[in-house]
N, C-alpha and C positions, 0 to 999 in steps of 0.2 A: 119797640121799634120792629117794623116788619122785616121779614127776611128779604135780602137782596138777591137778585138773579145773578147768574154767572157772568153775563156780559156787563151788567152794571158794576159788579165788583172789579172786573178787568179794566173798565173805563176809569173808575175812581183810582185804582192803583196806578194806572199809567199816568194819570194827572198828577198824583203825588210824586211819582218818580221824575216826571218832567220838571216839576217845581224844585225838587231836591237837586237835580242836576244843574239847574240854573243857579241855585244858591251856591253850590260847590264851585261852579265856574267863576261866579263873582267873587267868592272868597279867595280863590287862587289868584285871580287878577289883582285883587286888593293886596294880597301878600307880596306879589311881584312889584308893587309900588306904582302900578298904573292907576291914575286917577280917572274915574269914570263920572261923567255927568249923569244926572238923574234920568235924562232922556234915553240913554242906552238901556238902562234897567227897565224903564217903562216899555220900550220897544220890544224887549225880550218877552215880557209878560203879555203884551198885546198880540204877539205872534200866536198865542195859544187860542185866541178866538176863531181864526180860520180853521184850525184843526178841529175844534168843537163843531163848527158848522159843517165841515166835511163829514164828520162822524154822524151827525144828525141826518144829513142828506142820504148817506148810505143806509141808515136805519129806516128812513122813510121808503127808500127803494126796496129794501128787503121786505118790509111789511107789505108793500104793494105787490111784490112778486108772490109772496106767500098767499096773499088774498086772491090773486088770480089763479094760482095753482089749486088752491083749496075751494075755489068758487064760493067765496064768502062775500055777502053783500056789504055795502057801506053801513047799513043799519046794524047789521050784526057786529061789524067792527066797532061801531060806536058803543054798542052794548058791552062787548068784550072789554073794551078799554075803560068803560065807565066814565066816558067823557060827556060833556053837556050836549045839548041839541044844537046842531049846526045845520045850515041849509045844505041838504044832501045833493041838490041839483048843481050847486056851485062849489063842490068840495075841492079845496086846495090845501096842501099841508102848510104852506107858508102863511095862509090867511087865517088859520085856526090855531089857537094856542093850545097845545097839549103838553102837560108837564112831562119832563123826561122820565120820571118814575113810572108814569102810566104807559109811556111808550115802551119801556123795557118790559113791563108786565104784559103788554099786548103782544110784543114780539115773542116772549116766552110762551104765551098761550097759543099763538099761531104755530110755533114750532112743535109744541106738544100735540096739537091737532094734526100736524103733518106726520109726526112719528106714529101716531095712532092709525092714520089712514094708509101710509106707505111703508110702515115698519122699518124706517131708516131715518137717520138725521138729514136735514136739509143742508146741502152744501152749496152756498151762494156762489163761490168761485167756480165750481163745476158748472153750475147753471149759466153763469156769464160766459164761460168758455164755449159751452154748447151753443149758446145763442149767437156768439160771434162766428162760430164755424158754420152755422146754418145760414147766416146772412152772407157769408163769403161764398157759399155754394150757390145761393140764389143770384148773387151778382155775377158770378162767372158763367151762369147759364144764359 
């Protein structure tokens, strides 16, 4: 088995914790004598899918931001991620399937490239705050 990246480990652990919290809640409700239909249990576990989608979109955005900052072309991204050949003129994240494992590896590679180039870790929250501040300044002028 290949070594997992830091963010991949965090996502897997948060998924396990979410699952265990749900099981504990359902066991407590069961001990209290409340009868639940299967639909409520299914709704709880179906709530996890939007959370996964939001995490994936943030990951895409983070990769795009790093790609723009590092000035890496789409071809290089494709080579770094070791993904198949896609039409690079019509590149869209949602139109091309990239396994989550390769996305985590791509994100880690881009972050190491950022660290090598700028000698510091990339802080996405700080980048977002700076971007919001700059747009507010432009709007006020």
